[in-house]
C-alpha positions in Angstrom: 85.5 123.9 115.2 89.3 123.6 115.4 89.1 122.0 118.8 86.6 119.4 117.4 88.8 118.7 114.4 91.9 118.2 116.7 89.9 115.9 118.9 88.8 113.8 115.9 92.3 113.6 114.6 93.5 112.5 118.0 91.0 109.7 117.8 92.5 108.7 114.4 96.0 108.8 115.8 94.8 106.6 118.7 93.5 104.0 116.3 96.8 104.2 114.3 98.8 103.8 117.5 96.7 100.7 118.5 97.3 99.1 115.1 101.1 99.8 115.3 101.2 98.5 118.9 99.5 95.3 118.0 102.0 94.8 115.1 105.0 95.4 117.4 103.7 93.2 120.2 103.0 90.4 117.7 106.4 90.6 116.1 108.3 90.7 119.5 106.3 88.2 121.5 103.8 86.2 119.3 105.5 85.6 116.0 103.8 82.2 115.8 102.7 81.3 112.3 100.5 82.0 109.4 97.1 81.7 111.2 97.9 84.2 113.9 99.5 86.6 111.4 96.3 86.3 109.2 94.1 87.1 112.2 96.4 90.1 113.1 96.2 91.3 109.5 92.4 91.3 109.7 92.6 93.2 113.0 94.9 95.8 111.6 92.6 96.2 108.5 89.7 96.9 110.8 91.7 99.3 112.9 92.8 101.2 109.8 89.1 101.7 109.0 88.7 103.4 112.3 91.6 105.7 111.3 89.9 106.4 108.0 86.6 107.1 109.7 88.0 109.6 112.2 90.1 111.4 109.5 87.0 111.7 107.3 85.0 113.0 110.3 87.6 115.6 111.0 87.2 117.0 107.5 83.4 116.9 107.5 82.6 118.5 110.8 79.7 120.4 109.3 76.4 119.0 108.1 77.7 117.9 104.7 79.2 114.5 104.8 81.5 113.7 101.9 80.0 111.2 99.5 83.3 109.4 99.2 83.4 108.7 102.9 79.9 107.2 102.8 80.7 105.0 99.8 84.0 103.9 101.3 82.4 102.9 104.6 79.6 101.0 102.8 82.1 99.1 100.7 84.3 98.3 103.7 81.4 97.1 105.8 80.4 94.6 103.1 84.0 93.6 102.5 84.6 93.0 106.2 81.8 90.4 106.3 83.4 88.5 103.3 86.8 88.8 104.8 85.6 87.6 108.2 84.3 84.4 106.7 87.4 83.9 104.6 89.8 84.6 107.5 88.1 82.1 109.8 88.3 79.4 107.1 91.9 80.1 106.3 92.8 80.4 110.0 91.7 76.8 110.6 93.3 75.5 107.4 96.6 77.3 107.8 97.3 76.9 111.5 100.8 75.6 111.9 100.2 74.3 115.4 97.7 74.4 118.3 99.2 77.6 119.8 99.1 79.4 116.4 95.4 78.4 116.0 94.5 79.5 119.6 96.2 82.8 119.4 94.9 83.4 115.9 91.3 82.7 117.1 91.7 85.1 120.0 92.9 87.8 117.7 90.1 87.0 115.3 87.5 87.3 118.0 88.9 90.7 119.1 88.8 91.7 115.4 85.1 90.8 115.2 84.4 92.7 118.4 86.1 95.8 116.9 84.1 95.4 113.7 80.9 95.3 115.7 82.1 98.3 117.7 82.8 100.3 114.5 79.9 99.3 112.3 77.0 98.2 114.5 77.0 98.9 118.2 79.0 101.2 120.4 80.8 99.0 122.9 83.1 101.6 124.4 81.8 104.0 127.0 83.6 106.3 129.4 87.1 107.8 129.3 88.8 104.4 129.7 87.2 103.0 126.5 85.4 99.9 127.8 83.3 100.1 130.9 81.0 97.2 131.4 79.0 99.0 134.1 78.2 101.9 131.7 77.5 99.5 128.8 75.0 97.6 130.9 73.4 100.9 132.1 73.2 102.5 128.7 72.4 99.3 126.8 73.6 98.7 123.2 73.6 102.0 121.3 74.2 102.3 117.5 77.8 103.1 116.6 78.7 106.5 115.0 79.3 104.7 111.7 76.0 102.8 111.9 74.1 106.1 112.4 76.0 107.8 109.6 75.3 105.0 107.1 71.7 104.6 108.3 71.0 108.3 107.4 72.3 107.8 103.9 
């Protein structure tokens, strides 16, 4: 049980490290404008949900799943859809130049892919994370969060 908890906490730390890395890279190399910063904020918000999920999972390794975890994930899943629409509208309106808009859109697309990966379909397979060959072989499988919320 301790080994499983440690593994789940390592997954949470990985998500946190990814969020922090994106922030650092953006600040050092891509500090472009409001649109790209808005898209990055949406991405970090999605990544923090991954942290939250893995931390919750580490504390609920038995059959009982905390009610708060389920409620939080349900609210966040709905909130993400509203934010996704709002972010794309604001992204277009607030872009300071073409480069800001393009980078913002790329970050936004990655955010949506992460959202799908967390809440709908598992897009990462294998030890490296994303393996297109394994994804094609296995087909789209429901994500862990999707299975958890479906059982509720």
